N, C-alpha and C positions, 0 to 999 in steps of 0.2 A: 163823478161818473158822467160819461157822455151818453151812454145808452139808457134809454127809458123804456118802460114796458109798452107804452103806447107808441105805435109806429109813427104817428104824426109828430112825436117829440124826439125823433131820432136824427135830427138834422145836425150831426156832429161836424159837418163841414161848413155850416153857416158862418159866414164871415171869416173863412180860413185865410191865412196869409198867402200872398202871391207865391212865396218860395215853397217848393215842395218839401224842402228840408224842415220847414216849420209845420206845414200841413200834415206831414207824416206823423207828427207827435200825437195827433188825434187817434191814431190806431193803437196807442198804448192801452186803451180801454176796450178794444175790439177783440174778443177772443176767437171769433170765427168770421168767415165770409161765406155768403150764400150765392150760388150761381143758378140762373134759370136754365133749364135743359128741355130738350124735345127729343122724342124717339124717332128713329129712322131704321128702316129694315136693312138687314144684311143677310140675304138668303132667308133661311128659316128663323134667323135670330133677330134680335133688336138691340141696337146700340143707342147711346144717348150723347148728344152734343150740346154745348153751351149755345144758347140763342143769342146771336149778335144784336147789337143795338145800333141802328143807323143814325148818324149825326153828321151833318155837313157833307153828305154824299159819301161818307166812308163808314165802313163797318167797324165797330168797336166791341170789344168783349166787356160785358157788364159784370159787376160784383156788388153785393149789398152787405152792409155792415151789421145787419141783424136779420135773423130768419123771419121775424115778424114783418119785415119789409117786402117779403117775396113769397107769395102763395105757391103751392105746388103747381107743376112739377119743378123741383129744384133739388140741389144737392149742396151740402154744407161741409166745409173743411176748416180745420184750424187756420188762422189768418196767415201764418208763415207758409204753410203748405199750399194754400190757395195762391199766395203771391208767386211762389215758384211755378205753379201750374200756369198762371197767366204769363209769366216771363217767358216760358218755353213754348208758348203757343206759336206755331210756325207761320200761320196765315194772317196774323193781326199785329199791328204796330201800335195801336191806340186802345186805351182802356178807360172806362168810366166807372167810378164808384158811386153808387146810389143814383143812377141815371133815371130820367122819367121814362122808364121802360114800360111798354104796354102791359107787362105782367106784374108791375110793381104795385104795392099797396102804399097809399099816402103820397106825399110829395116832398121827399127829403132833398136836402141840398146836395148837388153832385160835386164830385172832384174828378178832374180829368188828368190822365197820365199817359206818357209815352213809355216805351219799354224800359228806357233808362230809369224813369221814376219808379216803375214797378220793382226794378232791382234795388233801388234805394229803400223801398218799403220792405222788401225781403231782408235786406241788411239791417234795417232798423229793428225789425222783430228778432232777427238772429242775435243782435247785439244786446238783447234784453230791454229794448225800448229806451236806451240812454246812450249818451256819448261819454267816453272816458275823459278824465282831466287832460290826458295827453293823447288826443285822438290819432295822431300820426304814429306814435309808438304802438298803440292798440291795433291800428290798421295793419301795421307791418307784421304783427304777430298773427293776425287773422289771415293775412295773405300767405304767410309762410306755412300755415296750417291748411291751406286750400279752401278757406271759407271766403269765397270771392265776394259775395253780396255784402257780408259784414265789413270786409275790407273796403269795398266801394263806398258804403255809407260813412264809415269813419274817416276815410280820406276826403270825402266830400265835405264833411264837417270841418276838418282841419283846413281845407282850402278856403272854405267860406269864412272861417275865423281870421285867416291870414292869407289873403289872395296872393301876396308876394312870396309866400313860402314855396318850397320845392314839392310840397304835397301834391300840387297839381300834376306834376310829371308822374309820380307814382299812381295817382288816380287814373290817369289815361292809360297807363300800362295795364291796370285792372280792367278797364273798359275793353281793351283789346282781347284779353283772356276771356272776357264774358261774351265776346262776339259783337260788341257795340262799336264796330269799326268806323262807321260814319261819324259817330259822336266824338271818337278820339281824333279823327282826322280834322273835323271842324275846330276842335279846341287847340290843335297844335300846328296847323298849316301856317307856314311862314315863320315859325319859331326856330331860331338857329341854335338853341341850346343843344349840346350833344345828346342829352337824354331824350329830348323831344325828337331829334333826328332819328335816334334808334327806334323809338316807338313808331314814328311815321314809316320807317323802313319795314317794320313788321306789318303795318297796315297794308302797304303796297304789296308785300309778298303774299299775304293772305288773300288779297283781292286779285292775284294773278299778274300784277304788273312787276315782273321781276327786274326789268331794266331800270325802272325808277328806284326800286329797292337797292339794287347794286350801286347806282349812282350816289345815293345818300350814304351808304356804308363806306364808299370810297372816300367820301369827304371827311370821314372821322379819322383822326390820327390813331394808328394801331397801339401806341403805348399809353393811352389814356386810362383813367380809372375805370372806364367802361369797356376796357379791351376784352374782357371775358364775354360780356354780353354781345359785343360786336362779333367776336369769333364764332359764337354760337349761332348768331343770326346768319353769318356768312355760310356756315355749314348747312343750315336749313335751306338757304337759297341754292346752294350747290345741289342738294338732294332734289329739290323741286324743279331744278333746271335740267335734270337728267345726268348730272356729273356724280354718279353714284359712288365710284371708288374714292374720289376726292372727298365727298361728304363723309363716307365711312371712316377714312383716316382722320379727318378733322374731329368727328364726334368721339372716336376712340381716344384721341389725344386729350380732348376736353374732359371726357369721363374719368380720366386718370388724374387730371391736374386741377380741374375747376373746383372752386370753393362750393358752389351749388351744383351738384352733379345730376339732379333729377332730369333737367331739360336735356343735358348732353346724353344721358342714358336713354332718354326717350328717342332722341334723334338716331343714336346708334342702333337701337332696337328696330326703328323704322327702316334704316338702311339695310340691316342684316335680313329683316323679313322680306324686303323687296327682292334682294338677291336670292334668298332661299326659295321663294315661290317661283322665281323665274327659272332657276336651275334645278328645282325640285331636290334641294340639298337639305336632308334632315338634320345634319350636324349644325348647319347655320341656323336652321329654324329653332333648334333647341337653344342655341346661343342667343338668338333674338328674344325668345321667351324668358330666358334667365336674365337677360339685360333689362327687360321691361319690369320683371319682378323686382330687380334691384332698385329700379327707379321708384318703386312704390313702397320701399321699406320705410321711408320717412315721408311725412306729409310735405306737399309742395303746392305751389299755385296751380300747377297743371295736373293735380291728382286725378280729377274726373276724366280729363282728356286722355291721360296715360292709361288709366284702367280700361277705358273704352278701346283704346288702341290694342292693348293686350287681349281683351275679350275678342276682338275681331280676328286677331292672329289665331287664337285657339279655335274660333268658329270655323275659319277656313281650313284649319288642320283637322277638323272633325272631332275635337275634344270639347264636346258640348257642356260637360259638367264644369270644366274650368272656365269656359266662355260664360256660362251662367253666373258663376261667382264674380267674375270681372265686371260683367254688365250690372250686377246688383250693386257692387261698390260704386261704379260710375253713376248709376241712377240715384243712389242715395245722396250723392253730392250734387248732381245736376240732372234732374229728371227730364232731359230733352226727349223729344218724340222719337228721334232716331235711336237713342239708347233704349227707350222703352220697347220700341219695335223689335230691336235685336234681342233684348231680354226675353220678350214673349216667344220669339222663334227658338231661342235656346231652351226655354222651358218646355216648349212643345217637343223638341228633339229628345228631351230628357223624360218625357212622359208625364210632365206636371201640368196637365191641361187646365185644371181649376185655377192654378196661379196664373197661367198664361191668359186665361179668360179675364181675370181681374186686371191684369196689366193692359189687356186690349180695351177693356171698358174705360180705364183711365186715359188711354191714348185717344179714345173716341171723343172725349170731352172737348179737345181743342183741335183734333185732326181726324174727323170722321172718315175721310178717304183712306188714310193709312190704316185706321182700325178695320175698315171693311176688307182691305187686303189681308190683314192678319186673320180676320175671322174666316176668310176663305181657306186658310191653312188647317182649320179644324175639320174633323170628319163631318160631312153634311148632316148626318143623323143626330149629331150632338149639339148643333147650334141652338136649338130651342131650349135645351137644358142649361147651357152655359150663358146664353144671352136671351133670357125670357122676355116676352112682351109685357107691357104694363097691364095691370088690371085694377079695378076699383078696390078690391079687397083681396090681395094676393095671399095665397096659402104660404106658410113658411117654406122657404127654399133652402136647399143645402148651401151652407157657406163654403167658400174656398177653404181647403184644409189649413188649419192653423200651422204656422211655420214652426219647425223644431228649433231647439236652442241655437243651431248653427245659422239660422236664417232670420232675416228681418222680413216681416210681411211687407210687401212693397207698398201696400196701401197705407201702412202705418207711417207716422212722421219719422224721418231719418233720425238715428241716434248719433250722439257725438262720436266721431271717429277720427283716425289720423288723416286729416285733410278735408273731409266732406263738410259741406254747408249744413248747419243744423238749425231748423226752425225752432222757435220757442215751443215747448211742450204745451199741448192743449188737449181738450177733450176730443174724443172720436166724433167725427161728423155725424149728424143726424139727417137722414134722407127723408124726403117726403114719401107718403105711402105708396105712390105709384112708381117709385124707383126700385129696381130689382135689388135683391139682397146682397149682390156682389158689391154694391156701393156701401153697405153697412159693415164697416170694418170691425173685426173682433178687437176687443181691448188688448193692447199690447202689454204683455208681461215683461218684466225685466229680463233681458236676454242679450247675448253678444250682438255686436253689429254684424252687417253683412260680412261674409268671409273676407278676411284681409288677405292681401296678396304678398307673397314672400319669396325670398330667394330659393333657388332649387334645393338647397340643403334642408329646407324646413317649410314646406308648403302645407298649411293645415287643410284638411279636407274631411269629408264625412266617412265614417266606417261603413262597411258593407252590411252590418247588422245594426238595427236601430238602438239596441240597449246594451251599452258596454258593461253594465254590471250584471246582466243576465235577468234583471227583474222585468216582469211583463210591463209593457207600456200600453195605455189605453188607446184603442184604435179610433181614428177620426174618420167618419164617413166622408166620402168625396164623390162627386158625380164622375162619370166616366167608367171605363171598363174595370179599373181596379184602383183602390186607394194608394196614393203614393206614400211610401214609408216616411215616417218622421225621422229627423236626423239629429245628430248631436255633434257639437263642436268640441274638439279636444284642443285646448289652447296650449301654447308653450310659452316660455318666458320671452321668446322673441316675437310672439304673436302681437299684432296690433289689435288689441281687444278693446272694445268700448261697450258701454251699456247706456240705457237711457239716463238722463240727468238724475243726480242724487235725489232720492225721495224725500218728501217733506216729513216732518215729525208725525203729522196725522196719518200719512200713508204708512210710515214705519210702524205705528201703533196697530195698524190693521194687518201688517205682515205676520204670518203665523210663526216665523222664526225670529225676526227682529223684535217683535212685541215682547218676547221673553226678557229682553233687556230692561224694559220698563217695569215688568213684574218683579224682576230681581232687585232693581233699585228701590221699589216700593217696600219690598220685604226687608231689605237692609236698613231702610229708614226706620221701620218699626222696631228692628232689633237695636239699632244704635241710638235712636231718639234724636236724630238730626238729619238734615237734608243730605242726600247722596247725589253728586253731580257726575256727569259723564266727562270726567277729567282724570288726571293722574292719581289724585287721591281716591276717587271712586274706583279706579282700576285696582289700586292697592287693597281696598276693602273686598273686592271680588276675589283677588288672589287668596286673601285670608279665608274667605268662605270656602273656596275650593280646597285649600289645604286641610281645613278642619274636616270637611266631608270625607276626603280620601284617607285621612289619618285615623278616623274613627272606624274601628273594626265592625261596629254595629250598623254602619250605613249599608243598606242593601244595594244591589246592582242597579235597580231602577232609579233609586235616589241619586246614585252617582251619575247615571246617564242624564237625568234631568238637570243636575248641577252643571254638568259639562255643557249642555245645550244653553242653559241660562248664561253661564260665564262667557261662552263663545259669542252669544248674541250681544252681550254688553260690550265686549271687545270690538266687535264689528261696528256697532252703532257709534262707539267712541271714535273709531277711525273714520267712519263716514262723516260725522259731524265736525271733527277737528281738521281732517285733511282731505275731505271730499272724496273718500274712497267709495267705490261702487262694487257691491258684492254680486257676483254672477252665480246665480243659483242653478246649478246643473241638475235637472230632475232625475238623471240616471245614476247619480252618485250620492252617497251619504254626505252630510255637510262638511266633513273633513276635506273633501275634494273640491270644495267651492273656492275659486280664486277671487281675490279682490284686486281691482285695478285703480291705480292713482295716475292721473294724467296731468302733465305739464306741457308747455310748448316744447315739442321735439323730445319729450321724455315720457316714458311710461314705466311704471313699476307694477309688476304683477307678483302677488304674494298670497300666502294661504293662512289667514288669521285664525280660522276655525281650527285648523290642525294644531295650533299652539295650545289649545285647551283640550282638544280631543285626544291628544297623546296620553293624557292621564288614564284613559281607558286601556291603553296598550302596554304601558310600562309599569313595572312593579313599584318603583320609587317615585315619590313626589318631587318635582324639581325644586331647586333652591329658591328661597323667597326672592321675589323681584323679577321672575322670568318673563312675565307679561309686560312689566314696565320696561325691561331691557329690549324686548321686541318692539314695543311702541317707539322707544327712543331710536332704534335702528331705522324704522320706517321714516321717522321725522328727519333723521340725518340724511338719508338717501334723497328725500324730497328737498331738503335745504341745499344739498350738493349734488345736483342731477348730472354728474359727469359720467361718461362711459368708463367702465372699469376694464382693465386689461384681462383678456381671457385667452384660451387656446394655448398653443405652444409657447407663445411669448410669456404668458403667466407662469407656465411650468419652468421655463428657463430662468425667469426672474425670481423663482421661489415664492410666488404670490398665491397663497391659499385664499379661497373665498371666505367671506365673513360667515361665522357659524349660523346666523339667521338665514343667509342665502342658501347655505347647504341644507338647512331644515326645509326650505321651500323646495329645493331640488329633490329631497327625499319624498316629499308629498307628490311632486310631479311624477317621479319614478314609480311610486306606489300606484298612482292613478293609471299610468300607462300599462302596468302589469295587470291591473284589473281589466282594462280594455282588451289586452292581448288574450286574457283567459276567456273572454266571451266571443271573440271573433272566430268564425270557423276556420279562417286561414291560419290562425296562430294558436288556437286553443290546444292543439295536440302537440305543440313544440315544448318539450320539457327544458328546464334549466340544467345545464350540464354539457359535457362534451358530446354526448349522443344527440342532444338537441341541435348542436351546431351542424351536423350532417343534414338535418331537415332544413335548417336555415339556408345552407348552401344551395340545396335543391330548389327551395322556394325562390330564392333570389335569381338563380339562373333561369328558372321557368318564367318568371313574371317580369324581369327587367332586362333590357338590352342596352349595351353600351351606346352612347351618343343619342339615345332616344329618351326624351324627358318622360318621367313617370306620369301617370294620370293622377288625379286628386286622391283617389283611393290608394293608388300605389305609394304615394308619399306617406300616407297614414300607416300603411303596412311597414314601410321602411323604418319609421319611427318605432313601431312596436318591435320590429326585429332588433333595433339598436338597444332598446331597453331589456330585451331578453338576453342579448349578449352581455350587457352590463350586469344583469342579475347572475349570469353564469360566472363572470369574473369575480363578483363579490362573494359568491358562494364557495367557489373552488380555490380562489387565491386570496380570500379575505381582503379584497380591494375596497377602498372607501372613496367617496367623492372628494376631490381635491379642489378644483377650480371649475365653477360652472357659470362664470360671468361671460356674457356674449352669446354667440350662436351655439345651438346645442351640438353641432358638429365638432365643436372645440371643447366640449365638456370632458374633463379628465378624471380618471380614477387613479389612486395611488395604491400600489401593491405593498405587501409587508416588507419587501426587500427594496422599496423605494424606486421602483420602475413605474413610469406613468403611461397610461393607455387612454385612448380616446374611443370608447365603444361605439357611439353613434356615428362619429366620423368614419370609423372603420367600416361600418355597414354601408354607409353612403358610397365610400370608395369601392367596396366590394361590388356593389351594383353597377358602378360606372366602369370599373376596370377589370372585372372578373377575378377578384381575389379569392382566397380560400380561408374560411374562418377556422376550420379544423387545423390547418397548418399554423395559423396565427396562434391558436390555443396551445398547440404542441410546442411552438417556439417559446412561449411564455413558461410552459411547464419545464422545458429544458433549462431555461434561464433560472427558474426558481430552484431547481435541483442543484444547479452549479453553484448558486450563491449561498443557499441555505443548507444544502446537502441532504441526503436521504430521500425517501419516498414522500409523497404528499401526506 
């Protein structure tokens, strides 16, 4: 261990190697970093900023590797989070760890770093404090997932191990995406390699020298292996040079043909948005938003940038709820001050003042001027409450409201998501006594990531009522005129869902649900007289236990419920430990509706393991032996072969029915959406049946206009409408789910007379094209009568 209880023994950098790649290894034993802060007034409120350290005539931001090295006033964050905070500090380029700061205790050895080194530190911590055996391959995976700092660190390791390798070119491409343009230029200037020329062209373009960028691109042959990147860069150059139509055509062509589409879709979205705002064309604006959502469907190196781009489009269009979701996603990946500022403004527009205040306080740490401008957006009489002054012994202050399951508390460490950078998990920071309570972040419970952004056919959003199951939700006090309602995320199979890293065994034993797995294992060991492991054999013993419980007529209902909870917990913990699955515990649903997420590079599997056991409470017959083992094998097979499966009309034409386990997950999703629909005021009065379709028609015509993209809540309602239509077709025509692989707009039902219908897609098209659901129903009824004969 490097850290010692005595501050004078905390010289972890004493004798550190000259290479920062070597020195950074000392941070493996540093769980948190502490920063000195000072208060400053902002009207009637008080903000806190990091106290710079002067060295050699320049101001550096300081950080200390142990709270004992820094007396109050100070603030402490997990090391990875603090590294991101420093990297995105807009007014400083130099940083010192454990400097001889006037506020410091003891005399620890310092370590100096520029912004590039701070990125290496963030990447080292995000990579788990170690380099892979194949750092180039690992770096490529991190870059493809949008985890730029981890990619930077791993490519730097690869280049250091073999300076002659091509890792140096990939490394400098990452530097450009990180905004370290001077560093990339210094490393590549004079290098005639085509990849170096492409990267230098991007540097020139980003610094406004379009002529030099064009000259470099002209020197590259169009038919080379880098032709796609060259064409993409030329399209960006056309857009930034004012040749908008040429750029739009180029990006549209690339978005259809390029192997990596995210960058082309980002450019096309930018071109469309530019034209839409200039001409006030709502149709083009809707196309721009849909294009950018498509760019975010898969992680990419530009994830944070594209999410910010989409957020700004929504903000300008006045859709502040969608803007907030986008800025959250962008900030979770790259908490730049501009992103934080825009997020705070969106939160204010949405009436979420307490969260906006927390983001403003975070911004003030490294950009007090920007934070002061944000504070001016708050009502003057609320400043003292949201931004209180320090006091020697402050009374407890109301915390910012805890985020609902759909939201990540911005102060909490970002969770793993499709693309965002994820610092290593660490304990919540402890602030000194004279720092306001807004800096003391509530412990983050396992919850989904910030809302993911999706194509127009399936944009997840919050419902208009906080509790989809109708159960009362405890209210959280918040400063301000009225508490903001907590929210719930309703995921779908196409959602990019993520949760905090898989919990440790100790954390699982403390979890009120998962801990049942250990109790069951212990009980089975007592019965069997041998050890029961969380493996296939252990799962077989759980199956036997469940079958015996439900086959015994003497077993009471409570005993059966307890057995189901125990067995479901065992199954979930088995999947968690074996395949790194993460259970998302949605507080407004019974456990049967809790999804589990498995994440691989460019692949996510969402399934409902609890429902596999819970169904024992719903059905009369006990499943055949081996049903849990078959389910576990299916999960393992999907993770071993993470290839996209054919769905939609193509699957129907090919006679491809979804796997039974997939259809079981679809049934759980459908059931959960019907529960939600029954609790929302907009849908609770719509019955399943032909009469309910009149109400669906009226609701769609009242709430949705062709060529105008729905709001976040609008998409939620459309999904509820789609499942209500599906329920009607299942009830009246005995339709059953057939293929549900891919986007839910392509989920198909099969009728008894072998006609295939797409209920969610039909609702989406009805909203877009003004169709009629009653006519659709009657056409199906007429076809049924013609094929089968007689009345229903």
